[in-house]
FIGUVO-777229 format. One line per 10 residues: their letters; for each residue x, z, y of C-alpha. Coordinates in Angstrom, 2 decimals, decimal comma. Layout:
N
a = X/Z/Y  ...
//
This chain:
260
xxxxxxxxxx = -41,44/-298,03/17,92  -41,25/-294,29/18,61  -39,84/-294,92/22,08  -42,57/-297,48/22,82  -45,23/-294,99/21,74  -43,80/-292,24/23,96  -43,51/-294,60/26,94  -47,14/-295,68/26,45  -48,20/-292,01/26,37  -46,18/-291,26/29,48
xxxxxxxxxx = -47,85/-294,15/31,35  -51,29/-293,07/30,10  -50,80/-289,48/31,24  -48,96/-290,37/34,47  -51,91/-289,22/36,68  -51,83/-285,82/34,94  -48,11/-285,47/35,57  -48,54/-286,48/39,20  -51,24/-283,81/39,50  -48,76/-281,24/38,16
xxxxxxxxxx = -46,16/-282,39/40,71  -48,67/-282,20/43,58  -49,81/-278,77/42,47  -46,21/-277,57/42,30  -45,48/-278,75/45,86  -48,73/-277,34/47,27  -48,48/-273,93/45,55  -44,87/-273,46/46,63  -45,79/-273,06/50,30  -49,44/-272,03/50,05
xxxxxxxxxx = -50,52/-269,39/52,58  -47,16/-269,40/54,37  -47,10/-269,69/58,16  -44,63/-272,60/58,33  -45,75/-274,32/55,13  -43,64/-277,31/54,17  -41,33/-276,65/57,12  -39,63/-274,06/54,89  -37,95/-276,93/53,05  -36,10/-277,55/56,31
xxxxxxxxxx = -35,77/-274,00/57,67  -34,13/-272,47/54,58  -31,28/-274,96/54,12  -30,84/-275,31/57,89  -30,21/-271,58/58,28  -27,97/-271,48/55,20  -25,98/-274,49/56,39  -25,66/-273,16/59,95  -24,33/-269,76/58,87  -22,02/-271,20/56,22
xxxxxxxxxx = -20,72/-273,90/58,56  -20,02/-271,39/61,34  -18,16/-268,98/59,02  -16,21/-271,46/56,90  -15,30/-273,92/59,66  -13,38/-271,04/61,26  -11,92/-269,97/57,92  -10,75/-273,49/57,02  -9,88/-274,31/60,63  -12,05/-277,44/60,67
xxxxxxxxxx = -13,98/-278,80/63,64  -17,54/-277,45/63,44  -19,31/-280,83/63,77  -17,12/-282,44/61,12  -17,49/-279,45/58,79  -21,29/-279,50/59,12  -21,38/-283,06/57,76  -18,87/-282,18/55,02  -20,90/-279,14/53,99  -24,22/-280,98/54,18
xxxxxxxxxx = -22,96/-283,76/51,87  -22,07/-281,16/49,23  -25,03/-278,82/49,61  -27,66/-281,52/49,06  -26,07/-282,36/45,71  -25,79/-278,78/44,57  -29,29/-277,80/45,71  -30,84/-280,74/43,86  -28,84/-280,20/40,66  -29,30/-276,42/40,47
xxxxxxxxxx = -32,98/-276,68/41,52  -33,81/-279,16/38,76  -31,92/-277,27/36,06  -33,12/-273,75/36,88  -36,74/-274,60/37,70  -37,23/-277,04/34,83  -35,75/-274,63/32,28  -38,98/-272,60/32,45  -41,37/-275,60/32,49  -42,89/-274,97/29,03
xxxxxxxxxx = -43,25/-271,21/29,55  -44,88/-271,69/32,98  -47,45/-274,08/31,43  -48,00/-272,08/28,25  -51,77/-271,71/28,70  -52,27/-275,43/29,35  -50,08/-276,49/26,43  -52,05/-274,24/24,02  -55,43/-275,37/25,35  -55,31/-279,19/25,34
xxxxxxxxxx = -53,09/-281,95/24,04  -50,71/-283,44/26,56  -47,37/-285,14/25,92  -44,84/-282,29/26,17  -42,39/-284,38/28,16  -44,64/-284,42/31,25  -44,03/-280,71/31,88  -40,22/-280,78/32,36  -40,42/-284,27/33,88  -43,11/-283,25/36,37
xxxxxxxxxx = -41,18/-280,11/37,34  -38,00/-282,12/37,88  -39,82/-284,78/39,92  -41,25/-282,05/42,13  -37,77/-280,69/42,86  -36,41/-284,20/43,44  -39,15/-285,03/45,97  -38,58/-281,71/47,71  -34,83/-282,34/47,87  -35,17/-285,93/49,09
xxxxxxxxxx = -37,49/-285,03/51,98  -35,17/-282,16/52,76  -32,27/-284,61/52,85  -34,09/-286,92/55,28  -34,95/-284,09/57,66  -31,49/-282,53/57,53  -29,75/-285,89/57,86  -31,52/-286,55/61,15  -30,18/-283,25/62,49  -26,68/-283,96/61,19
xxxxxxxxxx = -26,86/-287,45/62,70  -27,85/-285,93/66,04  -24,78/-283,65/65,95  -22,42/-286,33/64,69  -23,93/-289,78/65,45  -21,87/-291,84/63,04  -23,47/-293,84/60,22  -22,78/-297,06/58,34  -24,70/-299,24/55,90  -23,06/-297,18/53,12
xxxxxxxxxx = -25,79/-294,59/53,68  -28,19/-297,00/51,93  -26,42/-296,06/48,70  -27,94/-292,56/48,83  -31,20/-293,40/46,92  -29,08/-294,82/44,07  -26,91/-291,69/44,14  -30,06/-289,56/43,91  -31,27/-291,59/40,92  -27,98/-291,07/39,03
xxxxxxxxxx = -27,94/-287,38/39,94  -31,55/-286,99/38,81  -30,85/-288,52/35,38  -27,82/-286,26/34,94  -29,68/-283,12/36,04  -32,83/-283,90/34,07  -30,85/-284,44/30,85  -29,36/-280,95/31,15  -32,68/-279,46/32,29  -34,49/-280,97/29,29
xxxxxxxxxx = -32,08/-279,30/26,87  -32,37/-276,00/28,77  -36,20/-276,13/28,74  -36,13/-276,33/24,94  -33,45/-273,64/24,62  -35,47/-271,31/26,87  -38,48/-271,21/24,53  -36,17/-269,89/21,78  -34,26/-267,51/24,06  -36,35/-266,58/27,09
xxxxxxxxxx = -33,59/-264,59/28,76  -31,83/-267,90/29,29  -33,86/-268,69/32,43  -32,44/-265,55/34,08  -28,96/-266,06/32,66  -29,00/-269,60/34,06  -29,51/-268,25/37,59  -26,42/-266,08/37,20  -24,38/-268,90/35,67  -25,36/-271,17/38,54
xxxxxxxxxx = -23,88/-268,73/41,04  -20,51/-268,91/39,28  -20,80/-272,67/38,81  -21,42/-273,09/42,55  -18,01/-271,62/43,41  -16,35/-274,02/40,96  -17,96/-276,93/42,80  -16,24/-278,24/45,96  -19,23/-277,83/48,25  -17,62/-275,61/50,90
xxxxxxxxxx = -13,93/-276,36/50,38  -11,59/-279,26/49,62  -9,99/-279,50/46,18  -6,54/-280,13/47,66  -6,78/-276,78/49,45  -6,93/-274,66/46,28  -4,28/-273,66/43,74  -3,21/-276,04/40,98  -4,92/-273,97/38,26  -8,18/-273,78/40,21
xxxxxxxxxx = -8,02/-277,53/40,88  -7,89/-278,21/37,12  -11,12/-276,25/36,61  -12,80/-277,84/39,61  -11,87/-281,37/38,51  -13,20/-280,62/35,00  -16,53/-279,60/36,53  -19,03/-282,44/35,80  -20,78/-281,86/39,15  -17,60/-282,56/41,14
xxxxxxxxxx = -17,83/-286,40/40,83  -21,43/-286,22/42,07  -20,24/-284,40/45,19  -17,86/-287,32/45,80  -20,68/-289,78/45,06  -22,67/-288,41/48,02  -19,75/-287,40/50,22  -18,35/-290,94/50,44  -21,36/-292,53/52,24  -22,30/-289,42/54,27
xxxxxxxxxx = -18,94/-287,94/55,29  -16,46/-290,79/54,85  -18,99/-293,52/55,81  -17,96/-295,74/52,92  -19,27/-296,65/49,50  -18,10/-294,47/46,59  -15,31/-295,93/44,49  -16,22/-297,85/41,35  -14,46/-295,17/39,30  -16,69/-292,40/40,72
xxxxxxxxxx = -19,85/-294,47/40,18  -18,77/-295,17/36,59  -17,94/-291,51/35,83  -21,24/-290,26/37,30  -23,22/-292,93/35,42  -21,42/-291,98/32,20  -22,19/-288,28/32,70  -25,83/-289,15/33,44  -26,09/-291,32/30,31  -24,54/-288,69/28,01
xxxxxxxxxx = -26,63/-285,91/29,55  -29,87/-287,87/29,12  -29,07/-288,89/25,51  -28,33/-285,25/24,66  -31,47/-284,02/26,41  -33,74/-286,57/24,69  -32,15/-285,79/21,32  -32,74/-282,03/21,70  -36,29/-282,60/22,97  -37,24/-284,95/20,11
xxxxxxxxxx = -35,69/-282,56/17,60  -37,85/-279,60/18,67  -40,89/-280,98/20,56  -43,28/-280,52/17,62  -42,65/-276,78/17,38  -42,84/-275,98/21,10  -46,44/-274,77/20,89  -45,57/-272,38/18,03  -42,72/-270,80/20,01  -44,79/-270,08/23,13
//
């Protein structure tokens, strides 16, 4: 009954959440010269520099390494963007939350949707460039929207927990940014797991983001569908993450306004 009530509220206030998402996307690039093009320029420059440096370091062909790097970066950027930006969703909307009643879930959900939309359009634009450099693609690429859905559920579950934790410990939003930098180097975005030491490989394989890298890398880099084992592991992580996030949110949602 409680779930039905919350779903009904979410549907009722969907236009409000969509307004929050639109506002987030518009404000992000307001008064900039290139506007929404920054979603392409930023990752393109980052990927170009990283690909040039690390393809030489790892002695990989530049074109092949660009695709390899791209398939990892899109996962990491989406995951870290959702977690870090959503962690401050309640604090960023403090005035609105105190002024009128709105279901609390629309704030972290709207923030995460905004990041997801940003990342997906970024993927489409970057993929066209990658495809131009390395014109190889198979029907496996059609799996990417499903991969994004699983990644979103996983990321949002963690982000939901972090958004609650942040209202109790506001330094967490800054600590998260630092933690993400360390987490990035434990994620096989730029390198291959079989190229690191045995001890490092144990840590990397224990990293819950690693299977998601493989989930995207299979259709983009290897031009094949991910294995059933990888799909199962990612779905399991997403399920556990979401259950945990919803549990934490339901446990503390009624005191959010008093902690802001």
